[in-house]
C-alpha positions as CSV (number, residue, x, y, z in Angstrom):
1,M,88.7,144.4,4.7
2,I,87.5,148.6,4.3
3,L,84.0,149.8,6.4
4,R,82.0,152.6,5.5
5,R,79.1,153.6,7.7
6,L,77.0,151.1,8.4
7,S,73.6,151.3,10.5
8,L,73.1,150.4,13.6
9,C,70.8,149.2,16.0
10,A,70.2,148.7,19.5
11,G,72.4,145.8,19.9
12,F,73.8,144.4,23.4
13,L,76.0,146.2,26.5
14,L,79.7,144.9,27.1
15,V,79.2,142.5,29.8
16,A,81.8,140.1,30.5
17,A,84.7,141.2,31.4
18,A,88.0,139.5,33.5
19,A,91.4,140.1,34.6
20,W,94.3,138.5,32.4
21,P,96.3,136.0,34.8
22,M,99.5,138.5,36.2
23,A,102.2,136.5,33.6
24,A,100.6,137.5,30.6
25,Q,101.1,140.4,29.0
26,A,99.4,143.6,30.3
27,E,97.5,144.6,27.5
28,L,93.8,145.1,26.4
29,K,91.8,141.6,25.3
30,I,88.9,141.6,23.5
31,C,86.7,138.1,23.5
32,N,84.3,137.4,20.7
33,Q,81.8,135.1,22.8
34,T,79.1,135.7,19.8
35,S,77.9,134.4,16.3
36,Y,78.9,137.3,14.5
37,I,82.2,138.6,12.7
38,L,83.0,142.2,15.1
39,Y,84.6,145.5,13.8
40,T,85.6,146.7,17.6
41,A,87.3,150.5,18.2
42,V,89.1,151.3,21.7
43,G,89.9,154.4,23.4
44,S,91.9,155.6,26.5
45,A,91.5,158.6,28.4
46,T,93.8,160.9,30.7
47,Q,93.6,164.3,31.9
48,A,94.1,165.9,29.0
49,E,93.6,163.5,26.1
50,L,91.2,161.3,24.7
51,D,92.5,158.3,22.0
52,A,91.1,156.7,19.9
53,H,91.6,154.2,17.4
54,G,89.8,151.2,14.9
55,W,88.6,148.8,13.4
56,I,89.7,145.3,14.9
57,R,88.0,142.7,13.3
58,I,87.0,139.7,15.8
59,E,85.8,136.5,14.5
60,P,83.5,134.9,16.7
61,G,85.2,132.3,19.2
62,D,88.4,134.7,19.1
63,C,90.0,137.4,21.0
64,G,91.9,140.6,19.5
65,V,94.2,142.8,21.4
66,G,92.3,146.6,21.7
67,I,95.8,148.0,23.7
68,E,99.0,146.4,23.5
69,S,100.5,148.0,26.5
70,S,100.1,148.6,30.7
71,L,96.7,149.6,31.1
72,T,97.6,153.1,33.0
73,A,95.3,155.7,32.0
74,P,92.0,156.7,34.3
75,A,89.8,155.4,31.7
76,Y,89.5,152.7,28.4
77,F,86.6,152.6,26.0
78,I,84.8,149.8,24.0
79,Y,82.8,150.1,21.0
80,A,81.7,147.5,19.1
81,K,79.3,146.5,15.4
82,T,79.0,143.3,13.6
83,S,80.3,142.9,9.7
84,Q,78.3,144.1,7.2
85,A,77.9,141.1,5.2
86,H,75.4,139.4,8.3
87,A,72.1,139.3,6.6
88,G,69.3,141.2,9.3
89,A,69.4,144.1,11.0
90,A,72.7,145.3,12.3
91,R,73.8,145.2,15.5
92,A,76.4,147.3,17.9
93,W,78.1,146.7,21.8
94,G,78.6,150.3,23.7
95,G,77.1,152.6,25.9
96,K,76.9,155.9,26.7
97,V,80.4,157.6,26.6
98,P,80.2,159.3,22.8
99,I,83.4,159.7,21.0
100,C,84.2,160.5,18.1
101,A,85.1,157.5,15.8
102,R,84.6,157.1,11.6
103,D,84.0,153.9,9.4
104,T,87.1,153.8,7.8
105,N,90.8,152.6,10.0
106,F,90.7,155.0,12.1
107,N,93.3,156.8,15.4
108,T,92.7,159.7,16.9
109,K,94.5,162.1,19.9
110,T,91.7,165.1,20.8
111,K,92.6,167.1,23.6
112,L,90.3,167.7,26.4
113,P,87.8,169.2,26.4
114,I,85.9,167.6,23.2
115,K,84.6,170.7,21.3
116,G,83.4,168.2,18.2
117,C,84.3,165.6,15.9
118,P,87.8,166.0,14.2
119,G,86.1,165.5,10.4
120,A,83.2,165.7,8.2
121,D,83.3,161.7,7.9
122,Y,83.4,161.4,11.9
123,Y,80.2,161.1,14.2
124,R,80.1,160.6,17.9
125,M,79.8,156.0,18.8
126,P,78.2,155.5,21.8
127,F,81.4,153.8,23.9
128,A,81.0,151.2,26.7
129,L,83.4,152.2,29.8
130,V,85.7,149.3,30.4
131,E,85.4,148.4,34.0
132,R,88.7,147.1,35.2
133,H,88.8,147.7,39.1
134,G,92.3,149.2,38.1
135,R,93.8,146.4,37.0
136,T,97.0,146.8,34.2
137,S,95.8,144.2,31.8
138,W,92.4,143.0,31.2
139,T,90.0,141.1,29.0
140,A,87.0,141.7,27.5
141,T,84.7,139.3,26.1
142,L,81.2,141.0,24.4
143,T,78.4,138.5,24.5
144,E,74.5,138.4,22.6
145,G,72.6,136.9,25.8
146,P,73.2,133.7,26.8
147,S,74.2,131.5,24.4
148,P,76.6,130.9,22.8
149,K,78.1,130.0,26.3
150,S,81.8,130.1,25.2
151,L,84.2,131.0,22.7
152,K,84.3,127.2,21.2
153,E,80.0,127.3,20.9
154,A,80.7,130.8,19.6
155,K,82.5,129.7,16.7
156,R,80.7,127.1,15.6
157,A,77.6,129.7,15.8
158,G,79.4,132.2,13.7
159,I,80.0,129.8,11.0
160,N,76.6,128.4,11.3
161,R,75.5,132.3,10.8
162,L,77.5,133.0,7.5
163,L,75.9,129.6,5.8
164,T,72.8,131.2,6.9
165,D,74.0,134.7,5.4
166,L,74.7,132.5,2.3
167,G,71.4,130.3,1.5
168,Y,72.1,127.7,3.7
169,H,69.9,125.2,5.6
170,V,72.1,124.3,8.5
171,N,69.2,124.9,11.6
172,V,68.4,121.4,11.2
173,P,69.0,118.8,13.9
174,G,72.2,117.1,13.4
175,D,75.4,117.5,12.0
176,R,74.5,115.9,8.9
177,A,73.5,119.2,7.4
178,R,76.2,121.2,8.6
179,D,78.9,119.5,6.9
180,L,76.8,119.0,4.3
181,A,77.0,122.6,3.6
182,L,80.9,123.0,4.5
183,D,81.3,120.6,2.5
184,D,80.2,122.3,-0.7
185,F,81.3,125.6,-0.2
186,H,85.3,124.9,0.4
187,K,84.8,123.0,-2.9
188,R,82.9,126.2,-3.9
189,M,85.4,128.2,-2.9
190,K,88.4,126.5,-3.6
191,L,89.6,126.5,-0.1
192,P,92.5,123.7,0.4
193,A,91.9,120.6,2.6
194,D,94.5,121.8,5.6
195,A,92.5,125.8,5.5
196,T,92.3,127.2,9.1
197,D,89.1,128.5,10.8
198,S,90.1,132.5,10.0
199,D,90.6,131.5,6.3
200,L,86.7,129.8,6.4
201,F,85.5,132.8,7.8
202,D,87.3,134.8,5.5
203,A,85.7,133.4,2.4
204,L,82.3,133.0,4.2
205,E,82.2,137.1,5.0
206,T,83.2,138.0,2.0
207,E,80.9,136.5,0.2
208,A,78.6,136.7,2.5
209,L,79.1,140.5,1.4
210,K,78.2,139.8,-2.0
211,I,74.9,137.9,-1.4
212,V,73.7,140.3,1.1
213,A,74.2,143.5,-0.8
214,P,73.7,146.0,2.1
215,A,72.3,149.2,1.4
216,G,74.2,152.0,-0.2
217,Y,77.1,150.6,-2.8
218,T,79.7,148.3,-1.8
219,I,82.8,147.0,-4.7
220,C,84.7,143.4,-4.4
221,N,87.8,142.6,-5.8
222,D,87.8,139.1,-6.9
223,T,91.4,139.5,-8.7
224,D,94.1,138.6,-7.5
225,G,95.9,141.2,-7.1
226,P,95.1,145.0,-5.0
227,L,93.1,147.8,-6.9
228,S,92.0,151.3,-6.9
229,A,88.0,152.5,-7.4
230,A,86.3,155.4,-8.0
231,I,82.6,156.0,-8.2
232,G,80.2,159.4,-9.8
233,I,77.4,159.8,-8.3
234,P,74.3,161.7,-10.2
235,K,73.7,164.9,-7.8
236,N,70.9,167.1,-9.2
237,K,72.8,168.2,-13.2
238,A,76.2,167.2,-11.4
239,V,77.9,164.4,-10.9
240,D,79.5,164.0,-7.2
241,T,82.9,162.1,-8.3
242,K,85.8,160.4,-5.4
243,G,87.9,158.5,-5.2
244,W,90.4,156.5,-4.1
245,W,89.4,153.5,-2.6
246,Q,92.3,150.7,-2.0
247,I,90.4,147.6,-2.1
248,G,92.6,144.0,-1.5
249,P,92.1,140.7,-3.4
250,G,89.2,138.9,-1.9
251,A,88.0,142.1,-0.1
252,C,85.1,144.5,-0.5
253,S,85.1,148.3,0.0
254,R,81.3,149.9,0.9
255,V,81.2,153.5,-0.6
256,V,78.0,154.7,-0.7
257,N,76.5,154.0,3.0
258,D,73.1,155.0,2.8
259,A,70.3,153.6,0.3
260,L,70.9,154.4,-3.0
261,K,68.6,156.9,-4.5
262,T,69.6,157.1,-7.6
263,D,69.1,155.3,-11.2
264,R,73.1,154.8,-11.9
265,V,76.1,154.6,-10.5
266,Y,79.8,155.2,-12.3
267,L,82.9,153.4,-11.8
268,L,86.0,152.8,-12.3
269,A,89.1,150.4,-11.5
270,E,92.3,150.0,-11.9
271,D,95.2,147.5,-10.8
272,K,98.3,148.2,-9.3
273,D,99.8,149.3,-12.6
274,K,96.8,151.2,-13.2
275,R,96.0,149.8,-16.2
276,P,91.8,150.2,-15.8
277,L,89.5,147.2,-15.1
278,V,86.9,148.7,-15.3
279,S,85.9,151.5,-18.1
280,G,83.5,153.6,-19.5
281,P,82.7,155.8,-22.1
282,T,81.4,158.0,-19.5
283,K,83.7,160.7,-19.0
284,L,84.5,162.3,-15.7
285,C,87.4,164.2,-13.7
286,V,89.6,162.2,-11.1
287,A,92.9,163.3,-9.3
288,D,96.2,161.5,-8.1
289,I,95.4,161.4,-5.1
290,E,92.1,161.3,-2.3
291,F,89.8,163.2,-4.1
292,E,85.8,165.0,-4.4
293,I,84.9,166.7,-7.2
294,L,81.4,168.0,-8.0
295,G,80.9,168.6,-11.7
296,N,80.3,167.9,-14.9
297,G,82.6,170.8,-17.1
298,R,85.9,171.0,-17.9
299,C,89.3,169.4,-15.4
300,S,90.7,172.1,-13.7
301,K,94.1,172.2,-13.6
302,G,96.0,168.9,-11.9
303,L,92.6,167.1,-12.7
304,K,92.6,164.4,-15.7
305,A,89.3,163.2,-17.7
306,M,88.6,159.4,-17.6
307,G,86.1,156.9,-18.6
308,F,83.8,155.5,-16.0
309,A,81.3,152.1,-16.9
310,V,77.9,153.2,-15.7
311,T,76.5,150.3,-13.3
312,N,72.6,150.7,-13.1
313,T,71.3,151.0,-9.6
314,K,67.7,152.0,-10.8
315,G,65.0,150.4,-7.9
316,R,67.8,149.2,-5.5
317,S,68.4,150.4,-2.4
318,G,72.0,148.2,-1.7
319,Y,74.7,147.6,-4.6
320,V,77.7,145.0,-4.7
321,A,80.2,145.6,-8.0
322,S,81.8,142.5,-8.1
323,I,85.1,143.4,-10.6
324,G,87.5,139.7,-11.5
325,E,90.6,139.7,-14.0
326,S,88.1,141.1,-16.7
327,G,85.8,144.0,-15.4
328,L,83.2,143.8,-14.3
329,L,81.1,140.4,-13.0
330,P,77.4,139.2,-12.7
331,P,75.8,139.3,-9.4
332,A,76.2,136.5,-7.4
333,P,73.4,134.2,-7.0
334,L,72.2,131.9,-4.1
335,P,73.2,128.6,-3.6
336,A,71.7,126.0,-5.7
337,Y,72.4,123.6,-3.5
338,R,70.3,123.1,-0.2
339,T,71.2,121.1,2.9
340,G,67.9,120.3,4.5
341,T,66.8,118.7,1.3
342,A,69.2,116.5,2.3
343,K,68.7,112.3,1.6
């Protein structure tokens, strides 16, 4: 999933770490013992250079590999943030080491000392130093307090949290409410009987992104193939047009980070064959490659005018534009089924 800037509140520090058995492959492994889907970034520093990359998606109760080689650099760092799909305030796990990163995937190599971030879309995030005690293999575990107490508990808590984010009532005594919620969700999403926990988390996260509607502007691809999207935002007497975001089938991309302060956002989306899925009468200039254009006049050389649709964002701080095979879809409603009232 493609990620944009997330407004973070104070979270919990990276808390637990343990050495890998000697027979295991030398690497930095990160385990998620929280009830949140986490996106993690890692960094390593030598005397002359700082390398950093992200984002690694790790489901509750699962582990991911941050660095796939023997840990021989003097220092390593980790930062993690919750998925935008979760309701409520965002949380972050980090420390006090400022490292330049951005909200889309990144991979940087920076000479030391660092004089500034490499681009306007980069900003300093507070990474935590990994206390690995000189070992060449290490597992770092991210937790959210005394509970969940194990990776197995974290997986269960993570599924419950996302079901709750989607409007299900599962936090009641016994397992019946949870079982009914999972059964309803499987049926609504037409998940196969042999769907894995990872399949379930993918579906839960994608649906929650549509429901939660975080501040900003999010585009979700409900087609069976990839799509390319561009947007235009009124700015003074002009329009700030930018693209392209590549969004895979079933994925969502948050393309505006801050709360919306406009009555409308223009949207253009094409399938892999450049056929328009979302278009309209408003002509705006675009380029064939990644672009950002501020203007409202004729298109200059190398640009072309294309028709954008208007999405009504009046009074909204967050908007999710879901795109299906036939174009824009209506906003996804909360599930009508409530397991907490089941008899």
